[in-house]
C-alpha positions as CSV (number, residue, x, y, z in Angstrom):
1,M,-25.5,35.3,-67.8
2,L,-28.1,32.9,-69.0
3,L,-29.2,29.4,-67.2
4,C,-31.1,27.5,-69.8
5,C,-33.2,24.3,-69.1
6,F,-35.0,21.9,-71.3
7,R,-38.9,21.3,-70.8
8,G,-38.8,18.1,-72.7
9,R,-36.7,16.4,-75.5
10,A,-37.4,17.7,-79.0
11,G,-38.1,15.2,-81.6
12,Q,-38.7,12.2,-78.7
13,G,-42.5,11.8,-77.6
14,N,-44.0,9.2,-75.8
15,D,-43.2,6.4,-78.2
16,Q,-46.3,4.1,-76.4
17,G,-48.7,6.8,-77.4
18,D,-47.5,7.2,-81.0
19,E,-47.3,3.4,-81.5
20,R,-51.3,2.9,-79.7
21,G,-52.3,5.5,-82.3
22,D,-54.9,6.1,-79.3
23,G,-54.3,10.0,-79.6
24,A,-52.6,10.1,-76.3
25,A,-50.6,13.4,-76.1
26,S,-46.8,13.2,-75.1
27,S,-45.5,14.6,-72.1
28,E,-44.3,17.5,-74.2
29,E,-47.7,18.1,-75.7
30,E,-49.3,18.3,-72.2
31,D,-47.3,21.2,-70.8
32,G,-47.4,22.8,-74.1
33,S,-43.8,23.5,-74.6
34,G,-43.6,21.1,-77.8
35,G,-39.9,20.1,-76.4
36,E,-38.9,23.9,-76.5
37,V,-36.0,25.5,-74.3
38,E,-36.5,27.8,-71.6
39,F,-34.0,30.7,-70.6
40,H,-34.0,32.0,-67.1
41,E,-32.0,35.0,-66.4
42,V,-29.3,34.8,-64.0
43,D,-27.5,37.5,-62.1
44,P,-23.9,37.2,-62.6
45,H,-23.0,38.9,-59.6
46,A,-25.1,37.0,-57.0
47,E,-22.2,35.0,-56.1
48,D,-20.0,37.8,-55.7
49,R,-22.6,39.6,-53.5
50,E,-23.3,36.4,-51.3
51,L,-19.7,36.0,-50.7
52,K,-19.0,39.6,-49.5
53,D,-22.0,39.4,-47.4
54,Q,-20.2,36.3,-45.7
55,L,-17.0,38.3,-45.4
56,L,-18.6,41.0,-43.8
57,R,-20.8,39.2,-41.5
58,K,-17.5,37.1,-40.6
59,Y,-14.6,40.0,-40.6
60,S,-17.2,43.2,-39.8
61,G,-15.7,43.6,-36.1
62,Y,-12.2,43.6,-37.3
63,L,-12.8,45.8,-40.1
64,S,-14.8,48.5,-38.0
65,S,-11.7,48.6,-35.6
66,L,-9.3,49.1,-38.7
67,K,-11.6,52.0,-40.3
68,Q,-11.3,53.7,-36.4
69,E,-7.5,53.1,-36.5
70,F,-7.0,54.9,-40.0
71,L,-9.6,57.7,-38.8
72,K,-7.1,58.3,-35.8
73,K,-4.3,58.6,-37.8
74,K,-3.3,62.7,-38.6
75,K,-3.5,63.1,-42.5
76,K,-0.2,64.1,-44.4
77,G,-0.2,67.4,-46.3
78,K,1.0,70.7,-46.5
79,L,2.9,72.7,-43.5
80,P,0.9,76.0,-42.7
81,K,1.6,78.9,-44.9
82,E,2.7,81.1,-42.1
83,A,5.2,78.4,-40.8
84,R,6.7,77.8,-44.6
85,Q,7.0,81.2,-44.9
86,K,9.1,82.0,-41.7
87,L,11.2,78.6,-43.0
88,L,11.5,80.6,-46.4
89,D,12.8,83.5,-44.8
90,W,15.6,81.8,-43.0
91,W,16.2,80.0,-46.0
92,T,16.5,83.5,-48.3
93,R,18.8,84.9,-45.6
94,N,20.9,82.2,-45.4
95,Y,21.1,80.5,-49.0
96,K,24.5,80.1,-49.2
97,W,24.6,77.8,-46.3
98,P,21.3,76.5,-45.3
99,Y,22.1,74.4,-42.6
100,P,20.6,75.8,-39.3
101,S,22.4,74.6,-36.0
102,E,20.1,72.8,-33.5
103,S,19.6,76.3,-31.3
104,Q,18.4,77.6,-34.5
105,K,16.0,74.7,-35.3
106,I,14.6,75.1,-31.8
107,A,14.2,79.0,-32.4
108,L,12.4,78.0,-35.7
109,A,10.3,75.2,-34.2
110,E,9.2,78.1,-31.5
111,S,8.4,80.2,-33.7
112,T,6.2,78.2,-36.6
113,G,4.6,75.8,-34.3
114,L,6.0,72.8,-35.9
115,D,7.8,69.8,-34.6
116,Q,11.8,69.9,-34.9
117,K,11.5,66.5,-37.2
118,Q,9.1,68.7,-39.6
119,I,11.9,71.6,-39.5
120,N,14.6,69.2,-40.2
121,N,12.4,67.3,-43.2
122,W,11.6,70.9,-44.6
123,F,15.0,71.8,-44.9
124,I,16.3,68.2,-46.1
125,N,13.7,68.5,-48.7
126,Q,14.2,72.3,-49.6
127,R,18.2,71.7,-50.1
128,K,17.7,68.5,-52.1
129,R,14.8,70.6,-54.2
130,H,16.7,74.3,-54.5
131,W,19.9,74.5,-53.4
132,K,22.8,73.9,-55.4
133,P,26.1,74.7,-53.5
134,S,28.7,76.8,-54.9
135,E,32.2,75.4,-55.9
136,E,33.7,76.6,-53.2
137,M,30.9,75.5,-51.3
138,Q,31.2,71.9,-52.7
139,F,34.8,71.6,-51.9
140,V,34.0,72.5,-48.1
141,V,31.6,70.0,-47.8
142,M,33.7,67.5,-49.3
143,D,36.5,68.0,-47.0
144,S,34.6,68.4,-44.0
145,P,32.6,64.9,-42.8
146,N,30.1,67.5,-40.8
147,P,28.3,70.0,-42.8
148,H,27.9,72.4,-39.6
149,N,31.9,72.6,-39.6
150,A,31.7,74.3,-43.0
151,A,29.9,77.4,-41.3
152,F,33.3,78.3,-40.0
153,F,34.4,78.6,-43.3
154,L,31.8,81.1,-44.2
155,E,32.4,83.6,-41.2
156,G,33.7,86.9,-42.8
157,H,32.4,86.2,-46.2
158,L,29.7,87.9,-48.1
159,R,26.7,86.6,-49.4
160,T,25.7,87.0,-52.7
161,D,23.7,90.4,-52.0
162,G,26.6,92.0,-50.4
163,T,25.8,91.5,-47.0
164,A,27.8,89.5,-44.4
165,F,26.8,85.8,-43.5
166,S,25.1,85.5,-40.4
167,M,24.4,82.2,-38.4
168,D,21.3,84.1,-36.7
169,C,17.9,83.3,-37.3
Protein backbone atom coordinates (compact mmCIF):
# COMPACT_ATOMS: atom_id res chain seq x y z
CA MET A 1 0.00 0.00 0.00
CA LEU A 2 1.35 3.41 -0.91
CA LEU A 3 0.60 6.63 0.82
CA CYS A 4 1.24 9.78 -1.09
CA CYS A 5 1.56 13.28 0.07
CA PHE A 6 1.91 16.47 -1.92
CA ARG A 7 4.78 18.76 -1.18
CA GLY A 8 3.30 21.63 -3.08
CA ARG A 9 0.73 22.42 -5.71
CA ALA A 10 2.05 21.93 -9.21
CA GLY A 11 1.45 24.88 -11.51
CA GLN A 12 0.65 27.25 -8.67
CA GLY A 13 3.48 29.29 -7.35
CA ASN A 14 3.64 32.31 -5.13
CA ASP A 15 1.51 34.75 -7.08
CA GLN A 16 3.07 37.71 -5.33
CA GLY A 17 6.59 36.67 -6.21
CA ASP A 18 5.72 36.12 -9.83
CA GLU A 19 3.97 39.42 -10.17
CA ARG A 20 6.74 41.31 -8.47
CA GLY A 21 9.24 39.88 -10.78
CA ASP A 22 11.83 40.27 -8.04
CA GLY A 23 12.93 36.69 -8.49
CA ALA A 24 11.56 35.66 -5.11
CA ALA A 25 11.24 31.90 -5.14
CA SER A 26 7.96 30.17 -4.49
CA SER A 27 7.67 27.67 -1.69
CA GLU A 28 7.95 24.89 -4.28
CA GLU A 29 11.24 26.21 -5.49
CA GLU A 30 12.55 26.69 -1.97
CA ASP A 31 12.17 23.05 -0.99
CA GLY A 32 13.26 21.82 -4.39
CA SER A 33 10.17 19.69 -4.95
CA GLY A 34 8.75 21.68 -7.80
CA GLY A 35 5.27 20.39 -6.86
CA GLU A 36 6.28 16.75 -7.10
CA VAL A 37 4.42 14.01 -5.26
CA GLU A 38 6.28 11.85 -2.75
CA PHE A 39 5.28 8.26 -2.12
CA HIS A 40 5.88 6.54 1.21
CA GLU A 41 5.40 2.81 1.61
CA VAL A 42 2.97 1.78 4.30
CA ASP A 43 2.85 -1.79 5.65
CA PRO A 44 -0.67 -3.13 4.89
CA HIS A 45 -0.41 -5.59 7.78
CA ALA A 46 0.60 -3.03 10.40
CA GLU A 47 -3.01 -2.49 11.49
CA ASP A 48 -3.55 -6.23 11.72
CA ARG A 49 -0.44 -6.69 13.84
CA GLU A 50 -1.44 -3.83 16.10
CA LEU A 51 -4.92 -5.31 16.59
CA LYS A 52 -3.43 -8.74 17.24
CA ASP A 53 -1.07 -7.30 19.86
CA GLN A 54 -3.95 -5.48 21.58
CA LEU A 55 -6.06 -8.64 21.67
CA LEU A 56 -3.17 -10.72 22.96
CA ARG A 57 -2.51 -8.24 25.76
CA LYS A 58 -6.19 -8.20 26.69
CA TYR A 59 -6.90 -11.95 26.49
CA SER A 60 -3.50 -13.59 27.09
CA GLY A 61 -4.52 -15.04 30.47
CA TYR A 62 -7.65 -16.58 29.05
CA LEU A 63 -5.80 -17.97 26.02
CA SER A 64 -3.11 -19.61 28.13
CA SER A 65 -5.72 -21.34 30.31
CA LEU A 66 -7.51 -22.59 27.17
CA LYS A 67 -4.22 -23.88 25.80
CA GLN A 68 -3.54 -25.78 29.03
CA GLU A 69 -7.05 -27.27 28.92
CA PHE A 70 -6.54 -28.53 25.36
CA LEU A 71 -3.17 -30.03 26.24
CA LYS A 72 -4.73 -31.93 29.16
CA LYS A 73 -7.31 -33.62 26.96
CA LYS A 74 -6.32 -37.07 25.82
CA LYS A 75 -5.70 -37.29 22.10
CA LYS A 76 -7.91 -39.75 20.31
CA GLY A 77 -6.33 -42.37 18.17
CA LYS A 78 -6.15 -46.01 17.32
CA LEU A 79 -6.40 -48.66 19.99
CA PRO A 80 -3.19 -50.51 20.86
CA LYS A 81 -2.28 -53.18 18.33
CA GLU A 82 -2.42 -56.07 20.84
CA ALA A 83 -5.87 -54.98 22.05
CA ARG A 84 -7.16 -54.74 18.48
CA GLN A 85 -5.80 -58.21 17.76
CA LYS A 86 -7.60 -59.72 20.77
CA LEU A 87 -10.84 -58.07 19.69
CA LEU A 88 -10.38 -59.31 16.11
CA ASP A 89 -9.72 -62.83 17.40
CA TRP A 90 -13.02 -62.74 19.29
CA TRP A 91 -14.70 -61.29 16.20
CA THR A 92 -13.50 -64.09 13.91
CA ARG A 93 -14.53 -66.78 16.42
CA ASN A 94 -18.02 -65.23 16.75
CA TYR A 95 -18.56 -63.71 13.31
CA LYS A 96 -21.98 -65.24 12.85
CA TRP A 97 -23.29 -63.36 15.90
CA PRO A 98 -20.77 -60.68 16.99
CA TYR A 99 -22.63 -59.42 20.04
CA PRO A 100 -20.59 -60.16 23.17
CA SER A 101 -22.49 -60.56 26.44
CA GLU A 102 -21.79 -58.20 29.33
CA SER A 103 -19.53 -60.80 30.98
CA GLN A 104 -17.64 -61.24 27.71
CA LYS A 105 -17.21 -57.48 27.40
CA ILE A 106 -15.81 -57.35 30.94
CA ALA A 107 -13.42 -60.21 30.15
CA LEU A 108 -12.33 -58.49 26.92
CA ALA A 109 -11.81 -55.21 28.76
CA GLU A 110 -9.62 -56.94 31.36
CA SER A 111 -7.60 -58.86 28.79
CA THR A 112 -7.06 -55.85 26.51
CA GLY A 113 -6.65 -53.11 29.13
CA LEU A 114 -9.40 -51.07 27.47
CA ASP A 115 -12.48 -49.50 29.04
CA GLN A 116 -15.81 -51.22 28.53
CA LYS A 117 -16.95 -48.15 26.58
CA GLN A 118 -14.06 -48.64 24.16
CA ILE A 119 -15.01 -52.31 23.78
CA ASN A 120 -18.63 -51.36 23.07
CA ASN A 121 -17.62 -48.71 20.52
CA TRP A 122 -15.20 -51.07 18.79
CA PHE A 123 -17.92 -53.70 18.32
CA ILE A 124 -20.47 -51.12 17.16
CA ASN A 125 -18.03 -49.79 14.56
CA GLN A 126 -16.86 -53.25 13.53
CA ARG A 127 -20.41 -54.47 12.95
CA LYS A 128 -21.31 -51.35 10.95
CA ARG A 129 -18.21 -51.59 8.79
CA HIS A 130 -17.64 -55.32 8.38
CA TRP A 131 -20.63 -57.46 9.29
CA LYS A 132 -23.53 -58.45 7.13
CA PRO A 133 -25.87 -60.83 8.88
CA SER A 134 -27.17 -63.77 6.86
CA GLU A 135 -30.82 -63.77 5.77
CA GLU A 136 -31.55 -66.18 8.58
CA MET A 137 -29.96 -63.82 11.10
CA GLN A 138 -31.74 -60.78 9.68
CA PHE A 139 -35.04 -62.57 10.27
CA VAL A 140 -34.05 -63.36 13.88
CA VAL A 141 -32.91 -59.79 14.49
CA MET A 142 -36.13 -58.31 13.09
CA ASP A 143 -38.25 -60.60 15.28
CA SER A 144 -36.24 -59.93 18.44
CA PRO A 145 -36.28 -56.60 20.28
CA ASN A 146 -32.98 -57.53 21.94
CA PRO A 147 -30.06 -58.80 19.81
CA HIS A 148 -28.84 -60.98 22.69
CA ASN A 149 -32.07 -62.99 22.54
CA ALA A 150 -31.08 -64.06 19.04
CA ALA A 151 -28.09 -65.82 20.55
CA PHE A 152 -30.42 -68.54 21.81
CA PHE A 153 -31.34 -69.22 18.21
CA LEU A 154 -27.70 -69.91 17.44
CA GLU A 155 -27.18 -72.53 20.12
CA GLY A 156 -26.56 -75.84 18.41
CA HIS A 157 -26.11 -74.26 14.98
CA LEU A 158 -22.88 -74.62 13.11
CA ARG A 159 -20.68 -71.76 12.03
CA THR A 160 -19.53 -71.46 8.45
CA ASP A 161 -16.22 -73.18 9.29
CA GLY A 162 -18.06 -76.30 10.51
CA THR A 163 -17.41 -75.79 14.23
CA ALA A 164 -20.17 -75.40 16.80
CA PHE A 165 -21.19 -71.88 17.70
CA SER A 166 -19.92 -70.83 21.14
CA MET A 167 -20.75 -67.79 23.25
CA ASP A 168 -17.42 -68.06 25.09
CA CYS A 169 -14.63 -65.50 24.84
